[in-house]
C-alpha positions as CSV (number, residue, x, y, z in Angstrom):
1,M,-52.4,7.9,-45.0
2,S,-48.7,7.0,-45.7
3,A,-49.0,4.0,-43.3
4,A,-52.3,2.8,-45.0
5,A,-50.7,3.1,-48.5
6,Y,-47.6,1.2,-47.2
7,W,-49.8,-1.7,-45.9
8,A,-51.9,-1.8,-49.0
9,V,-48.8,-2.1,-51.2
10,R,-47.3,-4.7,-48.9
11,L,-50.4,-6.9,-48.8
12,S,-50.7,-6.6,-52.6
13,C,-47.2,-7.8,-53.1
14,A,-47.7,-10.5,-50.6
15,D,-50.8,-11.8,-52.4
16,H,-49.0,-11.7,-55.7
17,L,-46.0,-13.6,-54.3
18,A,-47.9,-16.1,-52.2
19,Q,-50.1,-17.3,-55.1
20,S,-47.0,-18.2,-57.2
21,P,-46.2,-21.8,-58.0
22,L,-42.6,-21.2,-57.1
23,P,-41.7,-22.0,-53.4
24,Q,-39.2,-19.2,-53.0
25,Q,-41.8,-16.6,-54.1
26,V,-44.4,-18.1,-51.7
27,R,-41.8,-17.9,-48.9
28,A,-41.3,-14.2,-49.7
29,G,-45.0,-13.6,-49.6
30,L,-45.2,-15.3,-46.2
31,R,-42.5,-13.0,-44.8
32,L,-44.7,-10.1,-45.8
33,A,-47.9,-11.6,-44.5
34,P,-47.2,-14.4,-42.0
35,G,-50.7,-14.3,-40.6
36,N,-52.5,-15.4,-43.8
37,A,-53.7,-19.0,-43.4
38,A,-54.4,-19.5,-47.1
39,Y,-50.8,-18.7,-47.9
40,W,-49.5,-21.3,-45.5
41,L,-51.9,-23.9,-47.0
42,H,-50.6,-23.1,-50.4
43,W,-47.0,-23.5,-49.1
44,A,-48.0,-26.9,-47.6
45,D,-49.4,-28.0,-51.0
46,L,-46.2,-27.1,-52.7
47,E,-44.2,-29.0,-50.1
48,E,-46.2,-32.1,-50.7
49,A,-46.0,-31.8,-54.4
50,D,-42.2,-31.7,-54.0
51,G,-42.3,-35.0,-52.0
52,Q,-42.0,-33.3,-48.6
53,R,-44.4,-33.2,-45.7
54,G,-46.6,-30.2,-45.6
55,A,-47.5,-30.5,-41.9
56,N,-45.5,-27.5,-40.9
57,G,-47.4,-25.2,-43.2
58,I,-50.7,-26.6,-42.0
59,E,-49.7,-26.1,-38.4
60,R,-48.7,-22.5,-39.1
61,A,-52.1,-22.0,-40.9
62,A,-53.9,-23.4,-37.9
63,E,-52.1,-20.9,-35.7
64,A,-52.9,-18.0,-38.0
65,D,-56.6,-18.9,-38.3
66,P,-57.9,-21.6,-36.0
67,Y,-61.5,-21.0,-37.1
68,N,-60.9,-21.7,-40.8
69,A,-62.6,-25.0,-41.8
70,N,-60.3,-25.4,-44.8
71,V,-57.3,-25.5,-42.5
72,W,-58.7,-28.4,-40.5
73,M,-59.6,-30.3,-43.7
74,H,-56.0,-30.0,-44.7
75,A,-55.0,-31.1,-41.2
76,G,-57.3,-34.1,-41.3
77,L,-56.0,-35.3,-44.6
78,Q,-52.4,-34.8,-43.5
79,A,-53.0,-36.8,-40.3
80,E,-54.6,-39.6,-42.3
81,M,-51.6,-39.8,-44.6
82,D,-49.4,-39.9,-41.5
83,G,-51.5,-42.9,-40.2
84,D,-53.1,-41.0,-37.3
85,V,-56.7,-42.0,-38.1
86,A,-58.2,-40.7,-34.8
87,A,-56.6,-37.3,-35.2
88,A,-57.7,-37.2,-38.8
89,E,-61.3,-37.9,-37.9
90,Q,-61.3,-35.2,-35.2
91,D,-59.8,-32.6,-37.5
92,L,-62.4,-33.3,-40.2
93,L,-65.2,-33.2,-37.7
94,R,-63.9,-29.9,-36.4
95,A,-64.0,-28.6,-40.0
96,A,-67.6,-29.6,-40.3
97,R,-68.5,-27.9,-37.1
98,L,-66.8,-24.7,-38.2
99,S,-68.5,-24.6,-41.7
100,R,-72.0,-25.5,-42.8
101,Q,-70.7,-25.8,-46.4
102,Y,-70.4,-28.8,-48.7
103,E,-66.7,-29.4,-48.7
104,P,-66.2,-30.6,-45.1
105,R,-69.1,-33.0,-45.5
106,W,-67.6,-34.3,-48.8
107,A,-64.3,-34.8,-47.0
108,L,-65.9,-36.7,-44.1
109,A,-67.9,-38.9,-46.5
110,N,-64.7,-39.8,-48.3
111,F,-62.9,-40.4,-45.1
112,Y,-65.5,-42.9,-43.8
113,L,-65.7,-44.6,-47.2
114,R,-61.9,-45.2,-47.1
115,R,-62.4,-46.7,-43.6
116,G,-65.3,-48.8,-44.7
117,D,-67.4,-47.2,-42.0
118,A,-70.9,-47.3,-43.4
119,E,-72.6,-46.3,-40.2
120,H,-70.8,-42.9,-40.2
121,F,-70.6,-42.6,-44.0
122,W,-74.4,-42.3,-44.7
123,P,-75.2,-39.3,-42.5
124,W,-72.3,-37.3,-43.9
125,A,-73.1,-38.4,-47.5
126,K,-76.6,-37.2,-47.1
127,S,-75.5,-34.0,-45.4
128,A,-73.1,-33.4,-48.3
129,L,-75.9,-33.8,-50.8
130,E,-78.2,-31.5,-48.8
131,W,-75.5,-28.7,-49.1
132,S,-74.2,-29.7,-52.5
133,Y,-74.3,-27.6,-55.7
134,G,-73.2,-28.0,-59.3
135,D,-72.3,-31.5,-60.5
136,R,-73.3,-34.1,-57.9
137,N,-72.2,-37.2,-59.9
138,L,-69.1,-37.7,-57.8
139,L,-71.2,-37.9,-54.7
140,F,-73.6,-40.4,-56.3
141,Q,-70.6,-42.5,-57.3
142,L,-69.3,-42.3,-53.8
143,C,-72.6,-43.8,-52.5
144,W,-72.6,-46.6,-55.0
145,S,-69.0,-47.4,-54.0
146,M,-70.0,-47.8,-50.4
147,Q,-73.2,-49.8,-51.2
148,G,-74.5,-51.4,-54.4
149,D,-78.1,-51.6,-53.0
150,A,-80.2,-48.9,-54.6
151,S,-82.8,-48.9,-51.9
152,V,-80.2,-48.3,-49.1
153,I,-78.7,-45.4,-51.1
154,L,-82.1,-43.8,-51.7
155,D,-83.2,-44.3,-48.0
156,R,-80.0,-43.2,-46.3
157,A,-78.3,-40.7,-48.6
158,I,-80.7,-39.0,-51.0
159,P,-82.6,-36.1,-49.5
160,D,-86.2,-35.5,-50.5
161,D,-85.2,-32.4,-52.5
162,S,-86.4,-32.0,-56.1
163,V,-83.1,-30.6,-57.3
164,V,-81.1,-33.6,-55.9
165,L,-83.7,-36.1,-57.0
166,R,-83.6,-34.7,-60.5
167,D,-79.8,-34.9,-60.7
168,Y,-79.9,-38.4,-59.2
169,L,-82.5,-39.6,-61.7
170,R,-80.4,-38.2,-64.5
171,Y,-77.3,-40.0,-63.1
172,L,-79.2,-43.4,-62.9
173,L,-80.6,-43.1,-66.4
174,H,-77.1,-42.3,-67.8
175,N,-75.8,-45.4,-66.1
176,H,-78.8,-47.6,-67.2
177,Q,-79.9,-48.3,-63.6
178,W,-83.5,-48.8,-64.5
179,P,-85.0,-50.4,-61.3
180,A,-83.2,-47.8,-59.2
181,A,-84.5,-45.0,-61.4
182,L,-88.0,-46.2,-60.9
183,A,-88.0,-45.6,-57.2
184,V,-86.4,-42.1,-57.6
185,A,-88.9,-41.1,-60.2
186,Q,-91.8,-42.1,-57.9
187,K,-90.5,-39.6,-55.4
188,L,-89.9,-36.9,-58.0
189,E,-93.2,-37.2,-59.8
190,P,-95.5,-35.7,-57.1
191,Q,-93.4,-32.6,-57.0
192,A,-92.4,-32.3,-60.6
193,S,-92.0,-28.9,-62.1
194,A,-91.3,-27.5,-65.5
195,Q,-87.6,-28.2,-64.9
196,D,-88.4,-31.9,-64.7
197,R,-90.5,-32.1,-67.8
198,E,-87.8,-33.2,-70.3
199,L,-86.2,-35.5,-67.8
200,L,-89.4,-37.3,-66.9
201,L,-90.4,-37.6,-70.6
202,G,-87.0,-39.2,-71.3
203,Y,-87.4,-41.4,-68.3
204,A,-90.9,-42.5,-69.5
205,D,-89.5,-43.3,-72.9
206,G,-86.6,-45.3,-71.4
207,M,-89.0,-47.3,-69.3
208,L,-91.1,-48.1,-72.3
209,D,-88.0,-49.4,-74.1
210,Q,-87.2,-51.5,-71.0
211,H,-90.8,-52.8,-70.8
212,Y,-91.4,-51.1,-67.5
213,Y,-94.8,-50.0,-68.7
214,Q,-96.5,-49.2,-65.4
215,A,-93.5,-47.0,-64.4
216,A,-93.6,-45.2,-67.8
217,L,-97.4,-44.7,-67.4
218,S,-97.0,-43.3,-63.9
219,A,-94.4,-40.7,-65.0
220,W,-96.6,-39.7,-68.0
221,N,-99.7,-39.3,-65.9
222,A,-97.8,-37.2,-63.4
223,L,-96.8,-34.9,-66.2
224,C,-100.4,-34.7,-67.3
225,L,-101.7,-34.0,-63.8
226,R,-99.2,-31.3,-63.2
227,K,-100.0,-29.7,-66.6
228,L,-96.5,-30.2,-67.9
229,V,-97.9,-31.9,-71.0
230,R,-101.3,-30.8,-72.3
231,Y,-103.0,-34.2,-72.3
232,S,-105.4,-35.9,-69.8
233,P,-104.0,-38.7,-67.7
234,I,-104.5,-42.2,-69.1
235,D,-106.5,-44.8,-67.2
236,P,-106.5,-48.1,-69.2
237,G,-109.6,-49.3,-67.3
238,Q,-111.6,-46.2,-68.0
239,G,-112.5,-44.2,-71.1
240,R,-110.2,-44.2,-74.2
241,P,-106.5,-44.9,-73.6
242,L,-105.2,-43.4,-76.8
243,T,-103.6,-40.0,-76.7
244,N,-104.0,-37.0,-79.0
245,G,-106.3,-38.9,-81.4
246,E,-107.6,-35.7,-82.9
247,F,-104.0,-34.5,-83.6
248,A,-105.0,-31.2,-81.9
249,A,-101.4,-30.8,-80.8
250,D,-98.1,-31.4,-82.5
251,P,-97.1,-35.0,-81.5
252,L,-94.3,-35.0,-78.9
253,G,-92.7,-38.1,-80.5
254,I,-92.1,-39.5,-77.0
255,G,-93.8,-41.3,-74.2
256,F,-97.5,-42.2,-74.9
257,D,-97.9,-39.6,-77.7
258,W,-97.7,-40.3,-81.4
259,R,-94.4,-40.9,-83.0
260,I,-94.1,-39.9,-86.7
261,A,-91.5,-42.1,-88.4
262,R,-89.0,-40.5,-90.8
263,V,-89.5,-42.4,-94.0
264,P,-87.8,-41.5,-97.3
265,G,-90.3,-40.5,-99.9
266,V,-93.0,-39.7,-97.3
267,A,-93.8,-36.3,-95.9
268,A,-96.0,-36.1,-92.8
269,V,-97.6,-32.8,-91.8
270,R,-100.1,-32.0,-89.1
271,N,-103.1,-29.9,-90.2
272,E,-104.4,-27.4,-87.7
273,S,-107.9,-26.6,-89.1
274,P,-109.4,-29.1,-89.3
275,S,-106.9,-30.9,-87.2
276,G,-105.5,-34.1,-88.6
277,L,-102.4,-35.8,-90.0
278,R,-101.5,-35.7,-93.7
279,F,-99.2,-38.0,-95.6
280,E,-97.7,-37.2,-99.0
281,F,-96.4,-40.2,-100.9
282,S,-93.9,-39.5,-103.6
283,G,-93.8,-43.1,-105.0
284,E,-90.2,-43.5,-103.9
285,Q,-91.0,-44.7,-100.3
286,P,-89.8,-48.2,-99.2
287,E,-92.1,-51.2,-99.9
288,N,-92.7,-51.7,-96.2
289,C,-92.6,-49.0,-93.6
290,N,-94.2,-47.7,-90.5
291,L,-95.7,-44.2,-90.8
292,V,-96.9,-43.3,-87.3
293,Y,-97.4,-45.3,-84.1
294,Q,-98.3,-44.9,-80.5
295,Y,-97.8,-47.0,-77.3
296,V,-101.2,-47.6,-75.7
297,P,-101.8,-49.1,-72.2
298,V,-104.8,-51.5,-72.2
299,Q,-106.5,-54.0,-70.0
300,P,-105.2,-57.6,-70.6
301,G,-107.9,-59.7,-72.2
302,G,-110.0,-56.6,-72.9
303,R,-112.1,-56.1,-76.1
304,Y,-111.4,-52.9,-78.0
305,A,-112.2,-51.1,-81.2
306,L,-109.8,-48.9,-83.1
307,R,-111.8,-46.1,-84.7
308,F,-110.5,-43.5,-87.1
309,G,-111.4,-41.1,-90.0
310,Y,-109.5,-41.1,-93.3
311,R,-109.5,-39.9,-96.8
312,T,-107.1,-40.5,-99.8
313,E,-106.5,-38.6,-103.0
314,G,-104.7,-39.8,-106.1
315,I,-104.2,-43.3,-104.6
316,E,-105.7,-46.3,-106.3
317,P,-107.5,-49.1,-104.3
318,Q,-105.3,-51.8,-102.7
319,T,-103.3,-48.9,-101.2
320,G,-101.3,-51.0,-98.8
321,L,-102.2,-48.5,-96.1
322,A,-103.5,-50.3,-93.0
323,W,-103.3,-50.5,-89.2
324,K,-101.3,-52.9,-87.3
325,V,-101.8,-53.7,-83.6
326,A,-99.1,-55.6,-81.7
327,D,-97.9,-56.4,-78.2
328,A,-95.3,-53.7,-77.3
329,A,-93.0,-56.1,-75.5
330,T,-93.1,-59.2,-77.8
331,H,-94.0,-57.4,-81.1
332,R,-96.5,-60.2,-81.5
333,E,-99.2,-59.0,-83.9
334,I,-102.9,-59.2,-82.9
335,V,-105.2,-60.5,-85.6
336,I,-107.5,-57.6,-86.7
337,P,-109.9,-57.3,-89.7
338,S,-108.1,-56.3,-92.9
339,L,-109.0,-52.8,-93.9
340,E,-107.0,-50.8,-96.4
341,L,-107.4,-47.0,-96.4
342,S,-108.8,-45.9,-99.7
343,S,-111.6,-43.4,-100.1
344,D,-112.0,-40.2,-102.1
345,M,-114.4,-38.9,-99.4
346,W,-114.0,-38.8,-95.6
347,T,-114.8,-42.2,-94.3
348,S,-115.0,-43.7,-90.8
349,G,-113.1,-47.0,-90.1
350,R,-113.5,-49.4,-87.3
351,V,-111.2,-52.3,-86.4
352,P,-112.3,-54.5,-83.4
353,F,-109.9,-56.9,-81.6
354,V,-109.2,-58.7,-78.4
355,V,-106.1,-58.0,-76.3
356,P,-104.2,-61.1,-75.3
357,S,-104.4,-62.0,-71.6
358,D,-100.6,-61.4,-71.2
359,S,-100.5,-58.0,-72.9
360,E,-100.6,-54.7,-70.9
361,T,-99.3,-52.2,-73.6
362,L,-99.9,-52.2,-77.3
363,R,-98.2,-50.6,-80.2
364,V,-100.7,-49.2,-82.6
365,T,-99.2,-48.4,-86.0
366,L,-100.3,-47.1,-89.4
367,T,-98.2,-49.0,-91.9
368,Y,-97.6,-49.1,-95.7
369,R,-97.0,-52.5,-97.3
370,R,-96.9,-52.5,-101.1
371,R,-99.3,-55.1,-102.4
372,P,-97.7,-57.7,-104.8
373,G,-98.4,-56.8,-108.4
374,T,-99.0,-53.1,-107.6
375,V,-96.8,-50.0,-108.0
376,H,-95.7,-47.8,-105.1
377,I,-98.6,-45.5,-104.2
378,E,-98.4,-41.8,-105.0
379,G,-100.8,-39.2,-103.6
380,T,-102.1,-38.0,-100.3
381,A,-103.7,-39.7,-97.3
382,W,-105.4,-37.8,-94.4
383,L,-106.0,-39.2,-90.9
384,R,-108.1,-37.8,-88.1
385,N,-110.2,-38.7,-85.0
386,V,-108.2,-41.8,-84.1
387,G,-109.5,-43.4,-80.9
388,L,-109.3,-46.7,-79.0
389,E,-112.7,-47.6,-77.4
390,R,-113.2,-50.2,-74.7
391,L,-116.0,-52.6,-75.7
392,P,-118.3,-54.4,-73.2
């Protein structure tokens, strides 16, 4: 028992001394526990920080624990600094054989990047990503430093793992790499889970802003098919391409759902029973403003009719409330019949139009434009059962 207590105290003192930033204390710790490889590596780091070679400490660490991958990573980096590239490679490969963890693979990927050796870089970069955890952005940056071709990176470095794909897509969106993001999203969409919902919604929104409409629609439909949003998938060639026309759910304000604009002097509220959207106008709203809008995929050259139900209260005729249909990319307005929303009773409205042959996505907007010679409207307007119907 006395011997056990002695060694416990000795090792505790050694650990305390060996973790010190002071070289003399580390040396004292090594005298108490000369067989601890981690202490020798710490000693080597202090030597290097002081402008000296840490090779001796690394050698002693290797003698103490030759099966420690961390020791051989240190040895490889030291050999590379000494100019012995062949020895550095062998030491790093030995570390990777001894450990199935991320760090040796990260070290090898960096080594081959510094050598400009793409053939050996890609397998180790991919292996590092397969074993990675936490923040992967440095690994993604490493890949882009080796090769600026997004298809090569995706093919040779990015594993088909939803966690890695999710992080890589987030990295690409943050760096505005839209074409590269498209290919990654296509791999993630079929396996999307609840953890991918917000990312794919943001991706779809970004692709809409960049006019990659088919990519945005693909992501949106994947979310619908996997029940991550509560709507049915959109097929521009079939059925009705407008989403949430009954306002049965709170608009997401993103993707292909309604976006309610924040307008001073206008309060927009969704009613639940019966479902619909209500606008309260204070009379202090701007003279021209958009109230609610939605991106709608359509067939180029197709004939459509926008149908809707509405009612107003306390608002005089010539309300200035009307629909506007425009090409989403060019903002070019499509000529539609003039129909201002004004009725004390529920009324059905219908606005037919033809989609230009070069338009694939429209922006359908309910607007307010004060008529010349009239005052700002005050009162309430209700909207329900909005749909876009394909005509023969």
